[in-house]
Backbone as numpy.savetxt, mean C-alpha at the origin, in Angstrom:
# Nx Ny Nz CAx CAy CAz Cx Cy Cz
16.44 -17.26 3.52 15.53 -17.30 4.33 14.22 -16.26 3.96
13.00 -16.93 4.18 11.82 -15.96 3.73 11.54 -14.95 4.92
10.76 -13.94 4.71 10.58 -12.95 5.54 9.59 -13.40 6.61
8.95 -14.48 6.41 8.13 -15.04 7.37 8.83 -15.84 8.50
10.13 -16.19 8.14 11.05 -16.64 9.19 11.53 -15.54 10.19
11.32 -14.46 9.93 11.76 -13.48 10.92 10.84 -13.48 11.99
11.44 -13.50 13.15 10.63 -13.62 14.48 9.96 -12.21 14.82
10.63 -11.21 14.52 10.11 -9.81 14.63 8.80 -9.72 13.76
8.94 -10.02 12.54 7.76 -9.98 11.68 6.77 -10.78 12.15
6.90 -11.88 12.50 5.78 -12.74 13.14 5.18 -12.05 14.27
5.85 -11.41 15.15 5.42 -10.91 16.47 4.62 -9.74 15.91
4.98 -8.94 14.98 4.16 -7.72 14.30 2.90 -8.34 13.73
2.91 -9.33 12.93 1.77 -10.07 12.36 0.70 -10.42 13.39
1.16 -10.85 14.54 0.31 -11.37 15.67 -0.46 -10.26 16.17
0.15 -9.07 16.43 -0.38 -7.87 16.85 -1.71 -7.37 15.96
-1.41 -7.50 14.55 -2.35 -7.16 13.58 -3.53 -8.17 13.62
-3.17 -9.54 13.43 -4.02 -10.82 13.44 -5.13 -10.59 14.52
-4.73 -10.28 15.70 -5.70 -10.17 16.86 -6.72 -9.25 16.50
-6.52 -8.38 15.66 -7.42 -7.20 15.36 -8.51 -7.53 14.50
-8.19 -8.69 13.83 -9.13 -9.14 12.67 -10.34 -9.82 13.32
-11.47 -9.39 13.05 -12.74 -10.01 13.66 -12.77 -11.59 13.22
-13.55 -12.34 14.26 -13.55 -13.72 14.09 -14.74 -14.07 13.17
-14.31 -14.01 11.87 -15.40 -14.24 10.82 -15.05 -15.57 10.20
-16.05 -16.07 9.68 -15.88 -17.36 8.71 -16.15 -16.85 7.37
-15.02 -16.55 6.63 -15.06 -15.86 5.32 -14.00 -16.25 4.35
-14.31 -16.05 3.09 -13.36 -16.31 2.11 -13.02 -14.85 1.49
-11.63 -14.60 1.51 -11.19 -13.28 1.13 -10.15 -13.29 -0.12
-10.44 -12.64 -0.98 -9.56 -12.46 -2.07 -8.61 -11.14 -1.77
-7.28 -11.37 -2.18 -6.29 -10.39 -2.17 -5.77 -10.31 -3.61
-5.99 -9.21 -4.31 -5.23 -9.01 -5.55 -4.01 -8.28 -5.41
-2.96 -8.47 -6.31 -1.68 -7.97 -5.91 -0.97 -8.57 -4.86
-1.14 -9.82 -4.84 -0.97 -10.62 -3.62 0.65 -10.80 -3.33
1.42 -10.56 -4.39 2.85 -10.73 -4.19 3.49 -9.38 -4.21
2.75 -8.43 -4.09 3.18 -6.82 -3.96 3.58 -6.60 -2.31
3.93 -5.39 -2.06 4.40 -5.05 -0.83 3.25 -5.00 0.22
2.14 -4.48 -0.22 0.99 -4.47 0.68 0.19 -5.75 0.74
-0.15 -6.28 -0.69 -0.88 -7.74 -0.80 -0.14 -8.66 0.10
1.01 -8.96 -0.23 1.86 -10.05 0.68 1.64 -10.05 1.91
1.74 -8.89 2.54 1.36 -8.62 4.02 0.04 -8.84 4.59
-0.95 -8.34 3.59 -2.33 -8.72 3.88 -2.59 -10.32 4.11
-1.95 -10.98 3.23 -2.14 -12.37 3.04 -1.49 -13.06 4.21
-0.39 -12.62 4.65 0.50 -13.10 5.79 -0.39 -12.89 7.21
-0.97 -11.79 7.27 -1.75 -11.51 8.29 -3.00 -12.31 8.44
-3.74 -12.38 7.32 -5.10 -13.20 7.39 -4.44 -14.85 7.69
-3.63 -15.11 7.11 -3.23 -16.68 7.34 -2.77 -16.88 8.81
-2.00 -15.76 9.52 -1.71 -15.77 10.72 -2.97 -15.94 11.72
-3.81 -15.02 11.24 -5.16 -15.04 12.06 -5.86 -16.28 12.08
-5.88 -16.97 10.95 -6.66 -18.22 10.87 -5.84 -19.37 11.71
-4.50 -19.34 11.63 -3.84 -20.44 12.33 -3.90 -20.18 14.01
-3.67 -18.82 14.31 -3.19 -18.62 15.65 -4.39 -17.90 16.57
-5.54 -17.59 15.87 -6.52 -16.62 16.44 -7.98 -17.43 16.30
-8.04 -18.55 15.83 -9.25 -19.21 15.83 -10.29 -18.73 14.58
-9.75 -17.85 13.62 -10.59 -17.48 12.50 -10.78 -18.62 11.70
-11.73 -18.51 10.75 -12.07 -19.57 9.83 -12.00 -18.91 8.44
-10.76 -18.65 8.09 -10.43 -17.68 6.79 -9.98 -18.83 5.61
-10.34 -18.51 4.35 -9.97 -18.98 3.17 -9.55 -18.01 2.33
-8.07 -18.00 2.04 -7.56 -16.68 1.38 -7.24 -17.23 -0.07
-7.60 -16.30 -1.02 -7.18 -16.56 -2.31 -6.35 -15.45 -2.76
-5.08 -15.92 -2.97 -3.88 -14.80 -3.28 -3.71 -14.70 -4.97
-4.17 -13.70 -5.43 -4.18 -13.50 -6.76 -3.02 -12.76 -7.47
-2.29 -13.04 -8.32 -1.24 -12.40 -8.77 -0.90 -12.88 -10.32
-0.07 -12.12 -11.05 0.09 -12.35 -12.49 0.95 -13.61 -12.68
1.99 -13.84 -11.59 2.94 -14.95 -11.79 2.89 -16.02 -10.97
2.69 -17.32 -11.40 2.67 -18.63 -10.67 3.87 -18.56 -9.86
4.96 -18.54 -10.40 6.29 -18.55 -9.76 6.36 -17.82 -8.70
6.14 -16.41 -8.98 6.24 -15.49 -7.60 5.27 -15.78 -6.53
4.12 -16.22 -6.84 3.08 -16.83 -5.93 3.49 -17.96 -5.00
4.24 -18.87 -5.79 4.66 -20.09 -5.22 5.92 -19.78 -4.23
6.77 -18.88 -4.95 8.03 -18.57 -3.93 7.50 -17.84 -2.68
6.47 -16.89 -2.89 6.20 -15.90 -1.79 5.56 -16.52 -0.65
4.65 -17.58 -1.05 3.76 -18.25 -0.28 4.12 -19.63 -0.10
5.49 -20.09 -0.19 5.94 -21.69 -0.11 5.40 -22.02 1.17
5.59 -21.20 2.33 5.34 -21.64 3.71 4.06 -22.03 3.89
2.99 -21.85 2.99 1.58 -22.13 3.39 0.94 -22.82 2.15
1.59 -22.85 0.79 0.70 -23.26 -0.31 0.25 -24.52 -0.47
0.48 -25.48 0.58 -0.02 -26.79 0.43 -1.32 -26.94 1.36
-1.78 -25.97 2.02 -3.02 -26.09 3.04 -4.21 -25.62 2.44
-5.25 -26.02 3.05 -6.80 -25.57 2.46 -6.94 -24.17 2.77
-6.25 -23.56 3.51 -6.69 -22.09 3.99 -6.13 -21.16 2.79
-5.17 -21.53 1.93 -4.46 -20.59 0.92 -4.56 -21.30 -0.43
-5.36 -20.42 -1.36 -5.30 -20.98 -2.83 -4.67 -19.80 -3.69
-3.69 -20.31 -4.44 -2.95 -19.39 -5.36 -3.76 -19.23 -6.62
-3.84 -18.04 -7.17 -4.54 -17.96 -8.29 -3.73 -17.09 -9.31
-3.37 -17.42 -10.20 -2.47 -16.69 -11.32 -3.23 -16.26 -12.40
-3.35 -14.95 -12.50 -4.09 -14.42 -13.67 -3.80 -12.73 -13.65
-3.99 -12.21 -14.98 -3.98 -10.75 -15.00 -5.13 -10.26 -14.52
-5.21 -9.13 -13.55 -6.24 -8.46 -13.13 -6.97 -7.82 -14.36
-6.34 -7.53 -15.44 -7.18 -6.80 -16.52 -7.94 -7.87 -17.26
-8.08 -9.13 -16.90 -8.89 -10.19 -17.45 -9.99 -10.36 -16.56
-11.28 -10.76 -16.84 -12.28 -10.85 -15.73 -11.84 -11.97 -14.75
-12.26 -11.85 -13.74 -11.81 -12.53 -12.47 -12.48 -14.04 -12.86
-11.53 -15.13 -12.74 -11.75 -16.57 -13.04 -11.94 -17.06 -11.78
-12.72 -16.66 -10.75 -12.90 -17.27 -9.42 -14.33 -18.17 -9.36
-14.14 -19.34 -9.01 -15.39 -20.18 -9.24 -16.11 -20.33 -7.79
-15.82 -19.50 -6.83 -16.43 -19.81 -5.55 -16.82 -18.27 -4.98
-17.99 -18.30 -4.11 -18.19 -17.10 -3.53 -17.03 -16.41 -2.58
-17.09 -15.15 -2.80 -16.07 -14.40 -1.93 -16.90 -13.37 -1.13
-16.31 -13.47 0.19 -16.98 -12.44 1.19 -16.31 -11.03 1.09
-15.13 -10.95 1.04 -14.27 -9.72 0.84 -13.24 -9.74 -0.12
-13.03 -8.57 -0.67 -11.90 -8.40 -1.54 -11.02 -7.28 -1.22
-9.77 -7.64 -1.24 -8.82 -6.58 -0.86 -8.05 -6.33 -2.21
-8.27 -5.16 -2.88 -7.92 -5.00 -4.37 -6.77 -4.15 -4.17
-5.56 -4.68 -4.25 -4.22 -4.07 -4.06 -3.32 -4.21 -5.40
-3.89 -4.71 -6.39 -3.24 -4.83 -7.53 -2.93 -3.49 -8.31
-1.58 -3.00 -8.48 -1.28 -1.86 -9.09 0.06 -1.66 -9.26
0.72 -1.12 -10.37 2.12 -0.48 -10.39 2.13 0.57 -9.18
3.27 0.53 -8.68 3.37 1.58 -7.39 4.69 2.20 -7.21
5.46 2.52 -8.25 6.65 3.13 -8.12 7.14 3.93 -9.35
7.99 5.16 -9.29 7.89 5.81 -10.15 8.51 5.32 -11.56
9.46 4.53 -11.60 10.05 3.74 -12.62 8.83 3.05 -13.45
8.01 2.33 -12.61 7.01 1.59 -13.58 6.15 2.71 -14.28
5.77 3.85 -13.61 5.05 4.68 -14.15 5.53 5.27 -15.39
6.97 5.53 -15.50 7.66 5.85 -16.58 7.68 5.05 -17.75
8.11 3.66 -17.49 8.17 2.64 -18.42 6.99 2.20 -18.86
5.96 1.90 -18.06 4.74 1.39 -18.27 3.45 2.00 -18.15
3.40 3.35 -18.61 2.38 4.20 -18.36 0.93 3.70 -18.84
0.93 3.23 -19.97 -0.52 2.52 -20.30 -0.87 1.27 -19.46
0.10 0.49 -19.07 -0.11 -0.73 -18.34 -0.77 -0.30 -16.86
0.14 0.75 -16.42 -0.38 1.28 -15.06 -1.77 1.85 -15.07
-2.12 2.53 -16.07 -3.49 3.24 -16.22 -4.50 2.18 -16.24
-4.14 1.16 -17.14 -5.25 0.20 -17.35 -5.31 -0.94 -16.14
-4.27 -1.05 -15.59 -4.39 -2.03 -14.43 -5.27 -1.33 -13.40
-5.14 -0.06 -13.02 -5.98 0.52 -12.10 -7.33 0.73 -12.55
-7.76 0.90 -13.97 -9.18 1.08 -14.32 -9.70 -0.13 -14.68
-9.22 -0.92 -15.87 -9.83 -2.08 -16.12 -9.64 -3.16 -15.09
-8.62 -3.09 -14.35 -8.55 -4.15 -13.25 -9.74 -3.92 -12.26
-10.01 -2.60 -11.79 -10.83 -2.40 -11.02 -12.22 -2.73 -11.45
-12.46 -2.21 -12.78 -13.67 -2.60 -13.51 -14.07 -4.17 -13.27
-13.02 -4.93 -13.45 -13.30 -6.43 -13.54 -13.61 -7.10 -11.96
-13.04 -6.34 -10.93 -13.37 -6.64 -9.72 -14.72 -6.19 -9.19
-15.18 -5.03 -9.69 -16.49 -4.60 -9.62 -17.52 -5.37 -10.30
-17.19 -5.96 -11.47 -18.10 -6.67 -12.01 -18.42 -7.89 -11.35
-17.42 -8.33 -10.83 -17.58 -9.65 -9.73 -18.58 -9.19 -8.69
-18.44 -8.09 -8.07 -19.09 -7.55 -6.99 -20.63 -7.29 -7.36
-20.76 -6.77 -8.66 -22.06 -6.60 -9.14 -22.83 -7.82 -9.11
-22.30 -8.91 -9.51 -22.97 -10.32 -9.59 -22.96 -10.90 -8.49
-22.15 -10.53 -7.39 -22.15 -11.15 -5.99 -22.57 -10.02 -5.06
-23.73 -9.65 -4.76 -24.00 -8.63 -3.93 -23.62 -8.66 -2.54
-23.34 -9.68 -2.00 -22.80 -9.89 -0.43 -21.36 -9.59 -0.49
-20.71 -9.41 -1.47 -19.12 -9.28 -1.30 -18.96 -7.90 -1.08
-17.96 -7.66 -0.06 -17.47 -6.33 0.25 -16.10 -5.99 -0.50
-15.98 -4.82 -0.93 -14.63 -4.50 -1.75 -14.04 -3.39 -1.03
-12.64 -3.55 -0.83 -11.83 -2.50 -0.48 -10.88 -2.32 -1.43
-10.71 -1.10 -1.77 -9.86 -0.59 -2.87 -8.72 0.30 -2.26
-7.49 0.14 -2.69 -6.23 0.59 -2.03 -5.97 1.78 -2.97
-6.22 3.09 -2.55 -5.92 4.08 -3.26 -4.57 4.93 -2.84
-4.42 6.08 -3.19 -3.28 6.69 -2.95 -3.40 8.25 -2.58
-2.51 8.77 -1.66 -2.63 10.10 -1.35 -2.28 11.03 -2.63
-1.88 10.51 -3.82 -1.78 11.25 -4.94 -3.09 11.53 -5.46
-4.21 11.06 -5.27 -5.33 11.49 -5.85 -5.68 12.77 -5.55
-5.04 13.40 -4.41 -5.62 14.68 -3.96 -5.07 15.88 -4.90
-3.86 15.50 -5.54 -3.23 16.37 -6.57 -2.74 17.64 -5.90
-2.58 18.74 -6.50 -2.12 19.82 -5.93 -3.09 20.88 -5.19
-2.97 20.94 -3.85 -3.70 21.64 -3.08 -2.83 22.71 -2.29
-3.53 23.79 -2.00 -2.95 24.73 -1.22 -2.63 24.28 0.07
-1.42 24.74 0.77 -1.02 23.90 2.07 -2.23 24.14 3.14
-2.37 23.02 3.89 -3.58 22.84 4.70 -2.93 22.63 6.23
-3.29 23.33 7.33 -2.76 23.24 8.66 -2.90 22.07 9.22
-4.24 21.45 8.94 -4.65 20.16 9.40 -4.56 19.13 8.55
-3.87 19.12 7.47 -3.56 18.10 6.57 -4.72 17.88 5.73
-4.52 16.94 4.49 -5.51 16.70 3.60 -6.59 15.72 4.15
-7.91 16.27 4.03 -8.99 15.25 4.36 -9.60 14.71 3.26
-10.40 13.62 3.45 -10.80 12.81 2.30 -11.87 13.52 1.44
-12.37 14.63 1.96 -13.25 15.59 0.97 -12.52 16.38 -0.05
-11.21 16.57 0.12 -10.46 17.60 -0.51 -10.01 17.11 -2.02
-9.82 17.92 -2.75 -9.38 17.61 -4.22 -8.77 18.67 -4.85
-7.66 18.41 -5.38 -6.81 19.54 -6.16 -6.49 19.14 -7.50
-5.54 19.91 -8.25 -5.19 19.64 -9.45 -4.29 18.47 -9.85
-4.30 17.73 -10.94 -3.48 16.84 -11.53 -3.03 17.23 -12.92
-1.87 17.41 -13.12 -1.38 17.94 -14.56 -1.64 16.63 -15.49
-2.56 16.93 -16.40 -2.98 15.94 -17.42 -2.04 15.84 -18.60
-1.08 16.73 -18.55 -0.10 16.80 -19.64 1.24 15.80 -19.26
1.36 15.38 -17.85 2.46 14.71 -17.59 2.09 13.20 -17.71
2.88 12.52 -18.24 2.90 10.91 -18.30 2.73 10.25 -17.01
3.47 10.97 -15.97 3.36 10.24 -14.60 2.15 10.25 -13.92
1.19 11.19 -14.66 -0.29 11.37 -13.96 -1.08 10.08 -14.38
-0.46 9.07 -15.27 -1.21 7.89 -15.32 -1.57 7.33 -14.20
-0.63 7.32 -12.96 -1.09 6.65 -11.71 -2.20 7.46 -10.98
-1.82 8.76 -10.55 -2.94 9.34 -9.69 -4.29 9.47 -10.52
-4.19 9.75 -11.53 -5.64 10.24 -12.52 -6.26 8.70 -12.71
-5.61 7.73 -12.83 -6.47 6.33 -13.07 -6.92 5.81 -11.52
-6.19 6.23 -10.55 -6.72 6.05 -9.21 -7.86 6.78 -9.09
-7.77 8.02 -9.36 -9.01 8.88 -9.13 -10.25 8.26 -9.93
-9.95 7.86 -11.21 -10.91 7.43 -12.07 -11.68 6.16 -11.61
-10.63 5.32 -11.02 -11.21 4.00 -10.39 -11.97 4.28 -9.20
-11.76 5.31 -8.32 -12.60 5.87 -7.24 -14.05 6.07 -7.68
-14.18 6.86 -8.70 -15.39 7.35 -9.05 -16.11 6.04 -9.69
-15.35 5.26 -10.39 -16.12 4.27 -11.05 -16.69 3.24 -10.08
-16.12 3.13 -8.83 -16.70 2.51 -7.78 -18.01 3.16 -7.24
-17.95 4.48 -7.18 -19.07 5.26 -6.74 -20.29 4.97 -7.89
-19.85 4.78 -8.94 -20.86 4.46 -10.13 -21.56 3.04 -9.84
-20.60 2.27 -9.62 -21.13 0.86 -9.36 -22.02 0.93 -8.27
-21.79 1.63 -7.33 -22.56 1.45 -5.97 -24.02 2.17 -6.26
-23.87 3.13 -7.12 -25.02 4.00 -7.44 -26.19 3.11 -8.29
-25.43 2.46 -9.40 -26.49 1.57 -10.20 -26.46 0.31 -9.65
-25.56 -0.40 -9.12 -25.75 -1.75 -8.84 -25.50 -2.12 -7.36
-25.57 -1.13 -6.47 -25.48 -1.28 -5.15 -24.39 -2.10 -4.55
-23.08 -1.79 -5.21 -21.92 -2.51 -4.80 -21.45 -1.89 -3.52
-21.24 -2.68 -2.43 -20.61 -2.33 -1.24 -19.08 -2.18 -1.21
-18.67 -0.90 -1.07 -17.05 -0.74 -1.12 -16.69 0.26 -0.04
-15.26 0.02 0.23 -14.60 1.24 0.92 -13.36 1.52 0.27
-12.69 2.82 0.54 -11.53 2.96 -0.05 -10.45 3.31 0.88
-9.26 2.80 0.84 -7.96 3.16 1.77 -7.25 4.02 0.97
-7.01 5.15 1.37 -6.17 6.08 0.64 -4.65 6.09 1.47
-3.86 5.57 0.82 -2.53 5.20 1.39 -1.55 6.28 1.21
-0.70 6.64 2.18 0.33 7.49 2.11 1.56 6.83 1.63
2.78 7.41 2.00 4.06 6.93 1.58 4.35 5.69 2.58
4.37 4.60 1.98 4.34 3.22 2.82 5.88 2.77 2.62
6.28 2.19 3.97 7.63 1.65 3.69 7.50 0.28 4.48
8.51 -0.64 4.36 8.40 -1.85 5.15 9.28 -2.80 4.57
9.26 -4.08 5.40 10.21 -5.20 4.92 9.84 -5.91 3.72
8.51 -5.95 3.16 8.19 -6.48 2.13 8.45 -5.70 0.58
8.96 -4.34 0.79 9.32 -3.83 -0.36 10.12 -4.42 -1.48
9.80 -4.36 -2.61 10.45 -5.09 -3.68 11.91 -4.43 -3.93
12.92 -5.47 -4.43 14.15 -4.64 -4.69 14.27 -3.72 -5.69
13.00 -3.91 -6.63 13.11 -3.05 -7.76 12.32 -1.64 -7.40
11.82 -1.52 -6.22 11.03 -0.41 -5.92 11.82 0.96 -6.02
11.58 1.88 -6.72 12.20 3.13 -7.19 11.80 4.31 -6.40
10.92 4.16 -5.29 10.65 5.26 -4.58 11.85 5.75 -3.73
11.94 6.92 -3.55 13.11 7.57 -2.73 13.40 6.79 -1.41
12.42 6.56 -0.66 12.78 6.01 0.68 13.16 4.59 0.69
12.64 3.87 -0.44 13.10 2.44 -0.76 14.69 2.55 -1.13
15.08 3.37 -1.90 16.26 3.49 -2.15 17.29 3.81 -1.13
16.84 4.57 -0.26 17.60 4.97 1.06 17.77 3.87 1.81
16.65 3.07 1.80 16.86 1.65 2.86 17.93 0.85 2.17
17.68 0.59 0.78 18.77 -0.19 0.14 20.20 0.36 0.35
20.24 1.57 0.11 21.78 2.20 0.32 22.09 1.91 1.83
21.34 1.94 2.88 21.70 1.89 4.17 22.05 0.55 4.51
21.19 -0.42 4.06 21.39 -1.93 4.24 22.82 -2.42 3.63
23.29 -1.72 2.48 24.21 -2.15 1.61 25.55 -1.22 2.22
25.44 -0.34 3.26 26.55 0.14 3.89 26.94 1.30 3.07
26.15 1.91 2.13 26.43 2.89 1.35 25.90 4.18 1.61
26.63 5.38 1.45 26.06 6.55 1.80 24.85 7.02 0.89
23.83 7.67 1.24 22.69 7.95 0.66 22.96 9.48 -0.16
22.73 9.46 -1.32 22.99 10.80 -2.20 21.58 11.58 -2.51
21.48 12.60 -2.11 20.23 13.45 -2.17 20.55 14.39 -3.21
19.70 14.60 -4.18 19.70 15.67 -5.38 19.02 16.83 -5.38
18.39 16.92 -3.97 17.76 18.14 -3.54 18.09 18.45 -2.06
17.52 19.47 -1.65 17.37 19.78 -0.27 16.70 18.77 0.62
15.61 18.14 -0.19 14.78 17.14 0.60 13.74 17.95 1.64
13.30 18.97 1.34 12.43 19.71 2.23 11.07 19.27 2.26
10.64 18.58 1.18 9.22 18.15 1.04 8.83 17.40 2.11
7.74 17.54 2.67 7.28 16.89 3.82 5.92 15.90 3.49
6.19 14.84 3.93 5.19 13.77 3.63 4.66 13.11 5.07
3.53 12.58 4.71 3.12 11.39 5.74 3.65 10.11 5.44
4.31 9.35 6.34 4.89 8.11 6.09 4.16 7.17 7.03
4.11 6.04 6.68 3.37 4.93 7.60 3.95 3.61 7.39
4.40 2.99 8.53 4.97 1.64 8.49 4.09 0.56 7.96
4.55 -0.33 7.25 3.63 -1.32 6.70 2.55 -1.95 7.41
3.16 -2.56 8.75 2.13 -3.09 9.68 1.23 -2.30 10.06
1.41 -0.99 10.40 0.32 0.18 10.77 -0.57 0.21 9.68
-0.15 0.17 8.34 -0.91 0.53 7.24 -1.96 -0.80 7.05
-1.35 -1.98 7.15 -2.20 -3.33 6.97 -3.29 -3.16 8.17
-2.86 -2.79 9.23 -3.96 -2.86 10.23 -5.04 -1.85 9.88
-4.64 -0.62 9.37 -5.55 0.40 8.94 -6.41 -0.07 8.07
-5.82 -0.93 6.89 -6.76 -1.45 5.85 -7.62 -2.49 6.42
-7.44 -3.23 7.41 -8.37 -4.24 8.04 -9.40 -3.46 8.89
-9.11 -2.33 9.45 -10.23 -1.47 10.12 -11.08 -0.89 9.24
-10.66 -0.47 8.07 -11.34 0.16 7.02 -12.21 -0.88 6.43
-11.93 -2.10 6.10 -12.53 -3.25 5.46 -13.72 -3.64 6.49
-13.44 -3.81 7.79 -14.44 -4.29 8.62 -15.19 -3.40 9.32
-14.70 -2.21 9.43 -15.52 -1.18 10.40 -16.00 0.17 9.64
-15.43 0.08 8.36 -15.65 1.39 7.54 -17.01 1.43 7.03
-17.53 2.90 6.73 -18.98 2.81 6.12 -18.97 2.73 4.60
-19.82 1.95 3.98 -19.87 1.85 2.70 -19.78 3.05 1.63
-19.06 3.01 0.91 -18.79 4.16 0.03 -17.86 5.29 0.49
-17.15 5.12 1.66 -16.34 6.13 2.15 -15.00 6.00 1.95
-14.24 6.71 1.97 -12.64 6.95 1.73 -12.05 7.07 3.14
-10.83 6.40 3.34 -10.27 6.73 4.75 -8.86 6.97 4.43
-8.11 7.84 4.91 -6.64 8.05 4.96 -6.04 7.09 6.02
-5.07 6.42 5.23 -4.47 5.57 6.20 -2.99 6.32 6.48
-2.85 6.90 7.59 -1.66 7.65 7.88 -1.62 7.67 9.36
-0.31 8.38 9.86 0.24 8.14 11.18 0.62 9.60 11.46
0.02 10.42 12.46 0.54 11.69 12.64 1.64 11.86 13.29
2.17 10.55 13.94 3.59 10.75 14.46 4.84 10.35 13.46
4.31 10.31 12.06 5.28 9.83 11.23 5.33 10.83 10.13
5.38 12.01 10.21 5.43 13.09 9.38 6.83 13.54 9.21
7.44 13.55 8.03 8.83 13.89 8.01 9.25 14.48 6.47
10.26 15.07 6.59 10.72 15.59 5.07 11.64 14.45 4.49
11.73 14.50 3.20 12.42 13.37 2.59 13.97 13.38 3.26
14.60 14.56 3.56 15.88 14.83 4.07 15.96 13.97 5.39
14.79 14.38 6.14 14.80 13.56 7.49 14.78 12.07 7.40
14.05 11.51 6.39 13.86 10.21 6.19 15.33 9.64 5.94
16.10 10.23 4.93 17.43 9.85 4.43 18.35 9.89 5.74
18.35 10.93 6.56 19.22 11.19 7.65 18.86 10.07 8.69
17.63 9.74 8.98 17.24 8.56 10.01 17.80 7.28 9.58
17.67 6.92 8.34 18.01 5.77 7.79 19.69 5.55 7.96
20.29 6.67 7.46 21.90 6.85 7.54 22.31 6.55 9.13
21.69 7.19 10.00 22.05 7.15 11.37 21.85 5.59 11.96
20.65 5.08 11.67 20.65 3.79 11.97 21.48 2.75 11.28
21.84 2.91 10.15 22.70 1.97 9.35 24.36 2.49 9.53
24.66 3.52 10.08 25.82 4.10 10.40 26.73 4.48 9.00
25.89 4.97 8.20 26.38 5.82 6.99 26.02 7.34 7.13
26.11 7.90 5.97 25.78 9.30 6.03 25.23 9.84 4.74
24.47 10.98 4.80 23.86 11.46 3.76 24.77 12.61 3.00
24.85 12.36 1.61 25.53 13.38 0.80 24.71 14.32 -0.02
24.84 15.50 0.05 24.01 16.45 -0.84 24.69 16.73 -2.03
24.03 16.18 -3.24 24.65 16.58 -4.65 23.68 17.53 -5.29
23.66 18.79 -4.68 22.34 19.68 -5.28 22.68 20.08 -6.69
21.73 20.25 -7.48 21.77 20.73 -8.83 22.09 21.99 -9.02
22.41 22.39 -10.12 22.54 23.98 -10.52 21.41 24.59 -10.58
21.47 25.85 -10.75 20.21 26.62 -11.00 19.38 26.31 -12.19
20.41 25.80 -13.44 19.71 25.62 -14.69 18.92 24.22 -14.42
19.71 23.25 -13.82 19.14 21.93 -13.69 17.97 21.98 -12.87
17.87 22.73 -11.74 16.77 22.62 -10.87 15.45 23.26 -11.79
15.63 24.15 -12.63 14.49 24.56 -13.43 13.73 23.36 -14.10
14.23 22.36 -14.30 13.45 21.13 -14.89 12.99 20.58 -14.00
13.08 20.70 -12.43 12.36 19.86 -11.46 11.02 20.28 -11.01
10.25 19.30 -10.81 8.84 19.84 -10.41 8.92 20.47 -8.93
8.00 21.35 -8.74 8.09 22.27 -7.41 7.67 21.27 -6.25
8.49 21.32 -5.16 8.12 20.30 -4.16 6.79 20.95 -3.42
6.05 19.79 -2.96 4.78 20.09 -2.33 4.65 19.21 -1.09
4.22 20.01 0.01 4.06 19.04 1.19 2.79 18.30 1.12
2.83 17.01 1.59 1.54 16.43 1.49 1.33 15.40 2.82
0.44 16.16 3.69 0.34 15.49 5.02 -1.33 15.15 5.01
-1.49 13.92 5.30 -2.82 13.39 5.37 -3.29 13.38 6.80
-4.37 13.93 6.82 -5.30 13.85 8.09 -6.00 12.65 8.43
-5.82 11.93 9.49 -6.31 10.59 9.66 -7.45 10.48 10.72
-8.13 11.49 11.01 -9.27 11.62 11.91 -10.32 10.52 11.66
-10.87 10.50 10.30 -11.72 9.37 10.12 -11.32 8.08 10.57
-10.01 7.68 10.27 -9.64 6.39 10.63 -9.55 6.07 12.03
-9.09 7.23 12.86 -8.96 7.04 14.23 -10.50 6.98 14.87
-11.56 7.40 14.12 -12.86 7.17 14.68 -13.27 5.71 14.46
-12.63 5.08 13.82 -12.91 3.66 13.59 -12.16 2.82 14.70
-11.37 3.38 15.57 -10.63 2.71 16.61 -9.36 2.52 16.42
-8.75 2.82 15.08 -7.38 2.76 14.70 -6.21 3.61 15.46
-5.21 2.97 15.93 -4.08 3.85 16.53 -2.82 3.28 15.98
-1.99 4.39 15.49 -0.77 3.81 14.96 0.21 3.51 16.08
1.28 2.64 15.82 2.18 2.09 16.77 3.68 2.58 16.36
4.01 2.93 15.32 5.26 3.05 14.99 5.71 4.65 14.49
6.42 5.09 15.26 6.96 6.48 14.59 7.88 6.02 13.47
8.31 7.28 12.73 9.26 6.99 11.49 10.46 6.11 11.93
11.09 6.63 13.01 12.39 5.87 13.26 12.03 4.51 13.73
11.03 4.32 14.62 10.68 2.95 15.03 10.33 1.91 13.72
9.61 2.54 12.88 9.36 1.71 11.62 10.48 1.51 10.74
11.46 2.39 10.64 12.66 2.16 9.87 13.59 1.15 10.44
13.78 1.36 12.04 14.46 0.30 12.57 13.77 -1.08 12.44
12.54 -1.13 12.56 12.01 -2.49 12.36 12.09 -3.06 10.99
11.98 -2.09 9.95 12.17 -2.63 8.60 13.69 -3.32 8.32
14.61 -2.48 8.69 15.97 -2.89 8.50 16.25 -4.19 9.35
15.68 -4.33 10.69 15.99 -5.44 11.42 15.29 -6.72 10.88
14.07 -6.49 10.16 13.35 -7.81 9.76 14.12 -8.22 8.50
14.44 -7.10 7.59 15.21 -7.61 6.31 16.60 -8.23 6.55
17.13 -7.68 7.70 18.62 -8.45 8.18 18.31 -9.97 8.76
17.23 -10.11 9.37 16.96 -11.28 9.91 16.45 -12.37 8.88
15.90 -11.73 7.70 15.56 -12.79 6.70 16.58 -13.01 5.75
17.74 -12.47 5.83 18.82 -12.85 5.02 19.51 -14.19 5.44
């Protein structure tokens, strides 16, 4: 079964789709087979079918096969066009685009480690290609999906990281290919706005989870969910005290649409939910409780731990997003339960 066959997923898409303005528009989604991009496409198509929108969606990804498999439910209609190309090549779109949701990026630790050059170039060259299209089409609005990792290392803040904050990133670490290239892409967008009057907004995402996560996703919470769904115990290699802001996929997609349609040009918005802040250990314990398994702590020795990075809390302040009218709907437990239920329905 496909995820779109899940009644729970469709119900949640409906709640998002009704928030999308009634516009007559062509919308390009890059990274359309990824966790975020695929849900964006699903929500736009749902809005067109069920809420009287007049949307034409172009789903762009590197693999024709992946695009056909993911959107088989809609690939034969006029409202969806599949476009297979590498975002590192100039956009080969032969029609005017009103909005671009730029979500093409490697987004998990194993990818950063195995393909650091590709990760950096996708974020930088890919964004340049999208910006070049916008430069030549002044009526196009661009939304760039960035990351909480652009904040780097900042002294702890009681009210969370705000969009004006900036900290240090270790330029000697290969893993920095991801946050540093996202940072660079953000400033490149500001340069294009200054020189060419490009209209853009930035959505800075926190730790996102949801039913469209790839099976190869190597982030810790994705591994916890796979362990739980397979009835396996979750093994933690640390005490898991680091706190982060998590956000359920459907809340995130709703936040992206609020930013796209209501955000001020040139501004960045944190997409996060204040009722979904947790430590890594709390995420593991919640998944284990839902799935009827347990968490096993396999703590490293003192010598082993010397090679680990120092944990740092990263909680995002979402006041700017809430000023646009956005509100979150899913606490961490509710989002994790929903993720597990939809994946089980889809099998």
